[in-house]
C-alpha positions, 0 to 999 in steps of 0.5 A: 159870075160862075167862075166867081162863085167858084173861086170864092165857094174854095176860097177856104181851100185856096189859102190854106194851100197857100199858108204853110210858106206864110204861117212859117214866116210867122212862127220859124221855130216850129219845125216839127215835121209830120212824119216825124222824121221816119223813113219809109220800107224804101229809105226815103221819108214818109212825106219830108221835111217840107210837110210840118204840123206847123203848116197842116195846123196854121193852114186849118185854122186859116181855111176855118177863118176864111170861111167865116169871112167869105160868109160876111163878104157875101151878105155885104156884097151883092155879087155873091148873094147866097154865096155865103155858105147858106148863112142867111135864109138858103132855100133848096128849091131855088138857086142860090141867091133867089129870092126865097118862095113863102111856102118853102122850107128855109134853111140857115147854116150856124155861123161857128159851124160855117167856120168849122166847115172852112177848117175841115176843107182847109185841112183835107185840102193839106192832107191831099198835099201831103198824100200826094208828097207820099206817093211822089217819095215812093216813085222817086221824085226828090222835095221840092221836083214838079209833078204835073198834074198832080202838084195842082189837082190834089188839094181840089180832089181832097178839098171837094170830098171835104166840101161833101163830107162836111155838108152836114154841118151847113144848111140842108142842101147847100153843098149839093146847090153849090156843086151841081147846080151849075156844071161852070162851078166844078169845071172852074174849079177842075180846070182853071185850079192849075192855072191860078195854083201855079200863079200863086206859086210864083208869087209866093216864090217872088215873095220868098214864101216858097222855096221853088216856083211850084 
């Protein structure tokens, strides 16, 4: 269950990270690159043509929508009870999903702030991918070439940082409890994500949403 909880909670980052290819299919005409075509001092593109405003905006929006759907789904799915970003009676004195004590203070996250939280997590996950691309260009790796393990962990690091930074948007203590009360949660995100990232990219390549399978 801890593994499922980790993947469920981090779904906005996963969706945002895999969304640029899908958004490109839906909005093929908007290809403006984030770096505006500018070159660095080394004569190479700052980020490259693959990092577009379309992907950044689309991934951010989808991250927000995903968080909202996760919160709704957790309310209707017993296995994920409590893993709703604090939307329903979060008690910081108990484990996530446990019954609340009558004398404990109860917190709830506002639905709009949950969506904003997911959007920020999605946005920062894509920022992490862009930062990786910047350094990838600087060391001479061409666009589309693999860079293990940074290709797999960039959005995880930035996504987790985003959750910590945006924690005030949710019920007091929810993010801390979600990430730190069970060591399997963080271990899953750090260890299992690279494998899932590889599988998702291969699927995206097969579906012709990505140019390369990594």
